[in-house]
C-alpha positions in Angstrom: 0.2 0.5 0.0 1.1 3.4 -0.9 2.0 5.8 1.5 0.2 9.0 1.1 1.2 11.1 4.3 2.8 14.2 3.6 6.3 14.4 5.6 6.2 11.0 6.1 9.9 9.1 6.3 8.1 5.4 6.6 5.3 4.4 6.7 4.0 1.1 7.3 3.2 -1.0 4.2 0.2 -3.0 5.2 -2.5 -0.1 6.6 -0.4 2.8 4.3 -0.1 4.6 7.5 2.8 6.7 8.4 5.2 5.5 11.4 7.9 7.9 10.9 8.2 11.1 10.2 10.9 13.0 8.1 13.4 15.6 10.3 11.5 18.7 11.2 7.8 17.0 11.4 6.3 15.2 14.3 3.4 12.6 14.3 -0.2 13.4 15.1 -2.6 10.9 15.6 -6.1 12.5 15.1 -8.9 9.1 15.4 -7.8 7.0 12.7 -5.7 9.6 10.6 -2.2 9.8 11.2 0.1 12.7 9.7 3.3 14.4 9.6 3.1 18.1 10.8 5.7 20.3 11.0 6.8 21.9 14.0 5.9 26.0 14.1 6.8 26.8 17.3 10.0 29.5 17.3 13.1 27.9 18.8 11.3 24.9 19.7 13.8 21.7 18.3 11.7 18.8 19.2 7.4 18.9 19.3 4.7 16.2 20.4 1.0 15.7 20.3 -1.0 17.5 22.8 -3.3 16.4 25.1 -6.3 16.4 22.9 -4.3 14.9 19.9 -5.4 18.3 17.7 -2.3 19.3 17.3 1.7 20.1 18.6 3.5 21.5 21.3 6.9 22.0 22.3 8.9 19.7 24.4 12.6 20.3 23.9 14.0 23.9 22.8 16.9 24.5 20.2 19.9 25.6 22.4 20.2 29.2 23.3 16.5 29.1 24.2 14.3 28.6 27.7 10.8 26.4 27.6 8.2 28.3 29.4 4.9 26.9 30.4 6.4 23.0 29.9 3.8 20.8 30.9 1.2 22.5 29.4 -0.3 22.3 26.0 1.2 25.6 24.9 4.2 25.7 26.0 6.9 28.8 24.3 10.6 28.8 23.6 12.2 32.2 25.1 15.6 33.5 23.5 18.3 33.8 26.5 19.1 37.3 27.2 22.8 36.8 27.6 24.5 36.4 24.0 26.2 33.5 23.1 24.4 31.3 25.9 23.7 27.5 24.9 21.6 26.5 27.8 20.2 29.4 29.9 17.6 26.3 31.8 18.2 28.1 35.5 16.1 31.6 34.0 16.5 33.9 30.8 19.3 35.7 32.6 21.4 32.8 33.1 23.9 31.2 31.5 24.7 27.4 32.4 26.8 26.7 28.9 28.0 29.0 26.6 28.2 27.9 22.8 31.4 26.9 21.1 34.1 28.8 21.2 32.7 30.9 24.4 33.5 29.9 27.9 31.8 31.6 31.2 34.0 34.1 32.8 32.8 35.6 35.9 29.3 35.3 35.2 30.6 36.9 31.5 30.5 35.2 28.1 34.2 35.2 26.9 35.5 34.0 23.7 37.8 31.4 23.8 40.3 32.8 20.8 40.7 36.4 21.2 39.6 36.5 25.0 37.3 39.4 24.6 34.1 39.8 26.3 
């Protein structure tokens, strides 16, 4: 049976339903229908079905973003306020890990190569 689901990477041959979506798409089961939907939450890295199975919610933000309202059906990703910060999970104005080639230095981020702040 041919897979008719857009954004699908792998289909179940017996049912034609999608089993795995392409990168950037996530499975959404709506009754007997299975579809692949793009995760359209700004700053989001990974989505999953919401509790009502009517849409997607963000479950993991990209590096440099903090998830807000986690555990709800409408979480958002907010950009870290600290420049070159990869992990601000402790708070929007706090940095636990810098992006590549940068290090934490006296609560500021410093470029490893130049030493500049």
